[in-house]
N, C-alpha and C positions, 0 to 999 in steps of 0.2 A: 115228668112226659113230654116228649117234642112237640111243641108247637106248630112247628113248620109241618109235619106232618098232618096238620089237620085243614091246612088251607086248602080251597078249592082249586082245583087244576086249572090254569086260564082254557078257556074256550076253544083257543086256535093251535092247543099242543093235543093231539093225537095220541092214547097209549101205544107203546109198542109193543106188537104181538110176540116180536123174539127178541131177545137181547143181543149184545153185538157179537158174543160167543157162541150161544145158539146159531145164530145167522151165520156166521163162519164154519160150523161144523156142518152145519146142513147145506150150505155151497160146496164144501170141501168132500162131502159124500155124492153130492150130483155131479160133479168135476170126476171124481173117482171112476164113478158109473160110465158115464159118457166115455172116458177114455177106456176103459175095457170093452163097451160096446163098438168103439172106434176099431182100436188095434187089436179087437180077437180073429178076425179073419186073414190076418197079415201071416205071411210063411217066414218067419224069422229068421231061419235057415236060409233062406233065397236072399236075404237083408245082408246076412251074415258074409254071403257067398259073394255077393256085388260088393262090398266092402272090401274085401281080401282079395277080390279081382283088381279093384280102383288102387288098391296098394300095390300090388305085384306090378301093375303098370307103369307108376310112378317110381317104383324102385328099378325099373328099366329104363326108362326115357328120360328122369329128372336129375338123377348123379352124373356128373359132368365130370367130375375129377375121380381116380383110382391112385392105387398103389404107386402104379407106374407114371403117374401126372407128372411132369415136370414144375419145378418150383415157380416158374416162370409163367406157365399157365395157371399154377392154383391162384397165384396173387395178380393174374391180369384183371380181373374185375376192381380190384382196389386200387391198382395203378391207375385203370381209367378215371375211376373217381376220384381219387386225390387231383388228377390232373385238371379234370372239370371242374371241383370245387377252387382249386387254386387259381385258375383264370378268372372265375367268377369273384372271387376275392381282390384279383388285380386289378380287373375293369371297373369294379362297381366298391366303391367305398360304402355305400349301403345299398339296400337291393330295392329296385325303382319297382313300383306295383305288378307293371304288367311281366316283369319276370318271376314274382313269387308263385304263381299258378305252375308253370315248367317246374319250378325247385320242387314243390311239393308234389308233382308227379312222379318226377324223379325218386323223390321218398318214398312213395306209395309202392313204385313197383319194385323196388329193392325191398321194399317191407314184405311185400306179397310174395315173391319169390322166394324168398327166406321161408316163411310162413308156410307157405305150400310145399316145400322140400321138406319142412318139418313134421307136417304132417302126415305125409306119403312115405316117409322113409327113414324116420329118426325115432318114433313112438317105439317102446319096446314093452312086448305083451306076453314076457317068457312067464314070469310070475305074477301073483298078485300083487306083492309089494311093487315088484317092475312096473306094473299097471297102472296103480294107483299114483304111486310119484311121477310117472312120465308124463301121464295126461295133463297132471296138477301144473307139473312145471310148464308144458305147454300151453295151458290156458293160460297161466302167469305170464307169460312172454307175449300172447295174442293179445291179453288186455293190456297190458303196459304198450303194445305197438298201436293199439287202437286208438290209446289217449295222446299217444303221440302225434297221429295222424289228425285229429280232433284240434290238437294245437296247432298244426299247420294250417288246417282250414283258417282258425280261427287268425291268421296272419297273412291271407291273402289280400287285404286291403288295409291300411291305415289312416284314420283322418287324420285331418292336422285343420284344428276349428280359430287357430291364433289369429285369420284375418278378420272372423266374425266376432271375437273377442275385442279387436281393435276397434270395431263399429260400434261395440257394446259401451267402449269407453269413450268416445267419441259423442256420442247419445247423449249420455251420462254426466258427463262433463259439462254438455252445452246447456244441462237442465231440459233436453226436449224428453226425457222419458226416466221418469224418477218414481217409480211403483214405490210405498214403505213397505218398508222390512223389519219383520220380527226375527231376532237371533237367539238361538235357543242353545244355552249350555247345561244339560242334564250332567247331572251328578248323583252318586250313592257316596262312594266312602272314600273319593279320592281328598288329598290333602289342602289344606288352604291356601299354603304358597300356589300350589298349581294350578287350582281355580282364579287366585288372584292374576296371575300371567296371563290365563286365557280371557279373561273378562278385560285387563286392560286392551289386550292385543284385540278385542272385538271393538273395545270403543274408539279404539285406533284406527278402525278403517274409516276410506275418505269417500263417506257417501252421507248426503244429510237426511234422510228419514230413517233412520234404523232405530229400534230401541231393543235392548239387550235386557233377556232376560236367564235370572240363572231357577235351574228347574231343581230344587233339594228333592230327592227321595228319599232322604233319611230324618229330614225334619230335625238336623242340626242348627242349635243356637250359633254355632259358630257361622254358620254359611248365612244366615240373616243379617248377621252384624258385618258383614263381609259385602253383601248387596248393600247395604245401608252405607258403607264404606265408599264402595266404588259409585254409588247411585247408579244402582239399575235395577229392573224389576224383582222382585222375589217370589218364587210360586214354590209351593208344596202341596200334597195331598194326604190324605190319613193311612195309607197303607200303601203296598208296593206292587200290587196287583200288575202282572205282565209286566214287571220290569223296566226296562228303558223304554219301549214301546207304548204302554201303560203312561206313562210319565210322558212323553209325548203327545200324546192322545188328551192328556187331562189338560195340558195347555193351550191346545187348539183352541175352545172356545172362549178361553181368559184372555185371547190377544186377538189382534186385528190386522195385522199387516197383509199386504197381498201377496208377497212374496214371504217365505220361513226357510231361515238358513240355520243347518245345526252343525256344531260343533263339539265333539266329544272335550271331556274336561282338560285335556292334554294337548289340544291342537289350537294352533294360535295363527289367524289369518295373517296375510301381507295386507298393507295401508290400500292396495288396490284389487281386492278381493272382488266386492260389490261391482264396482267400476269395470271388470272383467266379466261380470256373469250376469247381471241385471238385465244388460239390453238384450240377450237372448229372449227373452219372453213377450219381447215384442210378437214375436210370432204365437197367436193363442194356443196351436197346437201343441207348445214345448210345454212339458208339465216339471221336468226337472233337470239340472245342469249339475252335472256330477266332475269334481275335479280331482287329482292325487294325491294320495295323503305321501307326503314326505314326513322324514324322520331326522330330529337334529342330535340323537344320540344314535350308539352302534347298537345292534340287535345282539342278543345273548352269543351268536355264532361268530360275528367278528370280532365282537369283543372278546370273548374268552379265547378265540385262535389266535388274536393280537392282528389280527387283518384288516385294522380300521380304515386304512387308507388304501386299499388293496382291492377287497372285496364288497360289491354291493349289497344293501340288505335283501332279504328274503323277499318280499313282495314288491318290489321294483321292478321284476318282471311284470306281474301282474299288470299294477300300476300304471306303468310306463309304454307298455307294447301291447299287452291282451287287450286290455279295455278299448284302446284304439281301433281295433281292429275288430271289436264287438260293436263299436260306434258305427261301422260300417252297415251292420244290419239291426240298426236300434235293437239291440240287444244287451247293452251295457248294466252293470249290477250297481246298486247304489253302495256306497261304502260304508254309510251311517255316520258319516263325519264330512266335513268339509263340500258340503252339497246346497244347493239352492231349489225350493220346490214351491210351486204354485200352489197356494191353499187353496183355490176351487178347485184342482185337481186332485188335492189330497184328498178334500173334501168327499168328491165325487165316488171316490173306491172305499168310502166308510172309515177313514184315516189311516193310520199307519197299523198294518195285519198285526195282530199277538198270536196267531197259534202258533209259532215257531219262536226258535231263540235267535234267528238271523232275520228279525224283522226289517232289516235295511235289503237283504235280496227278496222277500218277500213283497215289498212296495215295488220295487223294480217289476216284478212280474206283473202284479195286479196292473200298474200304468199301463204297462205296455199292451196288456191284453185289454183295456180299455181302449184304446187306440191313440194314444199320447205320444208324442216324443220325446224320449231323454238322450240328449247331448254329452259328449265327453270333452273336456276341454283339457288337454293334455298339457297344461301350464302348472309348474308349481308355486301356486298361490299359499300355500299352509305348509305348515311343520308340525311335527307332533312328536310324542314319546314312542319308542319301539322296547317292547320287553325286553330288558336288557339281561335278565335272571334266567338261567334254562329252564327251570319250573315252569315259569311264567309264561316263555316263550311257548313251550309245548302246550300246557294247557290253553292258551290262547285257539290255537289251531286246533285243539280237536273239541272244542265251543263251535268253533266254525264247522267244523265236520259235522258233529252233530245236527246242527242246525240247516245246514244244508241238507242231509239225509230226511229230517223231519219234514221237509216237503214233500218225499212223496208219499208222506199220510195226512195231508192237508189240503186244503182247498186252493193253496197256491202251487199243487205241483204242475211243474211249467210242461211236462209231458200230457196233461190232462186237462189244464184249463181253457175255457173256451178264448179266442180270439188273438193267441199267438201265431206268427207266421210260422214256417217249418224252419227257417232260418234260427228264429229267436228260439224255438224249442230246441235247436240242434245246440245251438250255445250253451243255453242254459242248464242243457241236459250234460255238456260235457263237465260243467260242475259237479254235477253229481258222480259222473265216470273219475273224475280228479279224485275226488275222496275214496271212493272205493277201491280206486288202486292202490291206495296205501296196503290194501289187503296182499295185493300181489308184490308190493316192495318188501313186505314183513317176510312173505314165503321166500321170496329169492334170497333172502339172508340164512334163512334156515335150508333152504334145497342142499347144497353140497355136502349138508351132515347125512343124507340117505344114504349116499353112495359111501361117503368116507366111513361111516360106522356099518353101515347094514349092506355095502354092496348092490343097492337098490339103484337102477341105471336111470340118470335123468333124461339121457338121449342116446339113441345109436347112431354117433357120428363118429367120424374120423377127426383129426386134427386138418388133415387137407378140406376135409369139407367144411369144418369150422373157419376156416379161412378163406374158402373160395366163396362161403354164403351169407357168414353171418358178419365176417371183417369189412365189404365195401359198406353198409347202410351206418354199420360204426363209425368207419372212418370222416364218411361224409357227413354226419350226425353231429361228429364233433366239433369238425371243419367249420362248419355253417350255420350252426343254431346259432351262436353269439351275431352272425354277421345278420340272420334272419330277425333276431329279436333287438336289433339297433345296439346291441352291447350291452343290454341291460343283463345278462345271465350266459354264464357260459355253459356246456352242456355238462362237463366236470361237476360243476358245484350244483346243476340241479339235480342229478343223481344223487349226489349226497345230501341235499336237503330232504329228499325225498325217504331216503333210508335213514336219517336222524329221526323225521316225522314218522316212521312208519310202526314203530310197535306201539305209540301213543295213539294215533289215527286209525292205525288198522282195526285193535281193539276196540275204539269207539266205534267207529265203522260199522264192526260186526254186532255190539250193543245196541246201536241205535238200528240197525234193520228188525232187533228181536224186540227191543223194547225203546222206541223212538222218544218216548216224554218220560223217560225215567229219572234223569238229571236236569235238575232246573239250572238257571243263568248264573253264573258268577262273575263278577267283574274282574278283569285283570288290573294285579296290582304292578302300577309302574313309577311308583313312587321311587326316587333313587334315595337310599340310604347309605352310609356308611359301612361297610363290611369287609369281613376278613376273608381269606380263602375259603374255599368250601366245598365239598362235592355234595351236589342234588342226588342221594344213595337211589330215589325212588326212577330219576331219569337214566341212570347210570347202570343200574342194574341188567335190565336186559341188554345191553350193550357188554358189558362184561361177561356175561354167561356164557353170549353167544360168542364173544370173543376167546374164552379158555375152552368151548366148543370145536371151535374150529381149529386150534392149536393141537387138542388133545388127537382130533379126529384126523387129521396130517398124519399125525405119526401112527396113530392107531391101524392106518391104511399103510403105512409104509410096513409097520410089523408085520400084517396079514399080507404083506407081499402082494397087494392088488397090483402096482405099479409092472408089474411082470404079467400078470394072470391075464390083465386089462387095460392093455398099457394107453389106448385112446382115452379109455374112460376115466382112469386115474388122471391122466394130462388134462382132461376139460374139466374135471372136475375141481381139481387143485387148483387152475387159473383161476375158477370160480371162486375157489375157497380165500385164496390169496388177497382178489379184489376185494372181497368182503372184509379180510383181515386188515386194510390199509384203510377202508371206510369206517369197521367197527372202532378203529384204534383213533380216529378222529372224533366219532361223536364221545367216546370217553373224554377226550379234549374240551370238548362243547360242555361235559358234564360238570365241568370244573369251573364254578363262579368265580371269577378273577377277582382282588382285592378289590374294594372300592373306597377310594379315599374322600373325594369331593363330593358334597352335597349335591352341586347343580353343575350341568354341562358348561365345561369352558371352550371359547371360541376364539379362532387365533385373527386378534387384530394389532394392528401397527398404528397407534395413537400417540400423538403427544399427552404428555402428563407433568405434573409439578404436585410432589408432596411437600407439605407445609407442615411446619412446629416451630411454636418459639418464633425466634427470628431467622430460622435456618429454612431453605428450600432445597430440595432434590428432585431436578429436573429428571425424565427420562423418558423412553415410548414402549408402551404397554405390548406385552407377548401373548398374553389370552386374556380376555373378559369372560365376566360373567355375572350372573344377576347377585352373586354373593361376596365375589374378591376380584383384585385384579394383581395379575402377575405382570411385573417391568422391570424394564431393566435401566440402571442408571446412564446416562451419557459421560463422557469422558470428562474429568475437569470439576464433577461434580463432588460436591465435601462427603468423606466418609463418615462414618459411625461416630458416637456411638447414636443408635435410633430410638426414638420414643417408642413406648407403648403403645399412644395412641397420638393420632395427625389428621391432616385435613387433606383430601386429595383434590387438583382441579384437573379436569379432562375439557379442555375449551372447545375441541372441535364437538364436543357433544352440550356444550352448554350448561356442563355440570361443576359446580363451583362450591366447594367449601361442603366436602361430602366429608363428614366423619368416619373415620377408618382405624381398624386396629392393625397393628404392624405384626405380621404373624411371624413372616421366616424374611431373613437376609443373609444370602450367601457371600462368598468373599469374592466374586467375579460382578457382584454389583448388581446381582439380580434379587427382586423383594417383592414379597407375596404380601397383600393387604387386603385385609375384611371388612367390607362394609358394615355401618353401626347406624341403624335407625335413620335409612332412607325417607325422605319425607315425600306423599305421593306422588307429587310434579317431579321429584327427581327419579320415583320409581316406574312413572309410565314413559319419561325420556329414555330410560335404558333400556327397558320392554321393547319399547318402540325402535330403539338402534338394533339390538340384539336378534328380535326377530320378525319384526313387520317392514323390511324395507325389500320394494318390489326387485324380482330376480335376484334374491340372494340365495334362493334354495336350489337353482341350476348349477346341475353337476357334470361335468366332461363324463363321456363314456370310457369304461377300461376294457382293452384289450384282451383276446382270449388267449394268446399265447403267456402273458403275465399272469392272468387267472389261474392256468396249468401249473405254473412253476410254483404260486403260491400254495396251490395244491400239497404239491410234494413238499413244499417248505413247510407250512405247518404241519405236516405228519413227521417230521423229522425232528421237531424241537416240542418241549413241552410249555409253553408260550406262558401259562400261568402257575408253574412253579419258578419260573427262570425269572419274569418279570414282577412278580408280587413281591411285596416287601416283606 
């Protein structure tokens, strides 16, 4: 017998009259009855006639080009947009805030003009298949343009709080404001070496009143031993309820700091992290200060395409540009790592929310709804690991999509929760729109196939109309998007990332709307392991199928003579198909994980070094330096081999002496690779502090738009993973 069933019901819990299912059923019946009652007297024939009259008016007045129009007239809008955009690029290296609104309004006008023409003059209702495909394609385009407009809105004004961070650093260094700080490092399944690096980095922060906590959610003996080795606090709990959010909430009453700092297991702060952030909390209204996430390794896309020095990581746009725009409206998103929060504010909202798997975003919403200020300090004060395998990369983004859409069914729904301003609702709602837009991106990868195989029309347009109405916005958007986003992302790579994530995130979005809480939390595996070249079949399969279907579809349409029967429709559908083929080919290349030879990320450093064994020494300069090895080049005049198996390495500039190493490889040109052996804890602290904790070391210059477009073409013409992998 279940004894729980015999327990009395608490007095404050009333029995429900109906279950959730019956409530939804009855509400649905009421809505259907009310709709029938409202719409019963409407004359549908009159509405249909009005719609047809409106379309006739649009087809008569809006088309400004025809078969007799000159090419100069057809291209006139595009030429004007190119001249306008080119002038802006020549006059302003970066867009001033006062110019962002006019640029956004011009884009909005171009978008509205194109969509208005599409609505009244291009939909095809000749047959039911035509009507369904044409309307779906129009809705897909409309949704994508709406998402772009929301993105432009978030770029109207970007904050810069570096001067406030300078004040923070001054008062902290002077000892005028030193609140106690608890540093939380939650972990579930991450490897010991990753946690050792992070904890050492947290302990290296230059701040007197801090306590580092290792929050072990898997109760591993190795984690307890690590905490004892590094002399930090160790906390664990008996279960894993509510995953990371539950882990943080468990630690709240067991710690005492006025401020809480959270770093994921792979993130390492710079020494001045707390100096730059703690002073913000002198203002009692400030509840949270978020800093960007930077990555010291390359993500799966840049790594598998071989564009490590040419392409920004996929998250840089959001962290370095969109978040400062949200900050202007007090609508930033907590990233779940690299942030500082006031304990009293977190306790005021009942701790970290646990309803959804994106507890960080939910925390932002609840704090803002409670009237607190959340600041964004756009400085690279930490660095972590990006998912460098395509499967983990896709899985992580799908989890974010699921958690964001779960909010629609939770108390942290930004569209319904009391206390938010309309700007905050709009900005947080744009996150929901972004992930729902993946369904549109997925449909656009499929859309040309409906015409190529079945002759169903996506739209009724001539090539002249496409050039007149569609090309101006496309040209302006491609030219100015990188400029508007501070060179953090080009338009061409933005579209590629959306296409690459479309199958996984699109299906996740559909599943989350139907069954929002059906899949639990899964930690992204970011551990670097030596691996051979490998194809992730699960990621590659949808792109391979779509690629083959596009090639077969174009051939089938040619065999069916669609190029003669409906020339414009064939040319437009083929243009869409060829564009998709290029994108799908790149997606297939990203699905091939390149070989991984090294267990640690290598950093380029040129430091003097000395390799000693017996009575012999080899002087040189380092080429790359990592936690596990050093690659250096011997200076001219240094003695040649034979080299021993083991030796000692000196790095005078780091004050590292007599470090035992194993000589792994020596080339004929004097380049040698040595592996560290049994570093002492002080030596390891020194090495990690130099590699990861130096202030301002993660600042990177922006990349140009033209180079980004060239790299897009270059990546599609070579197969980097096969050409460069051993």
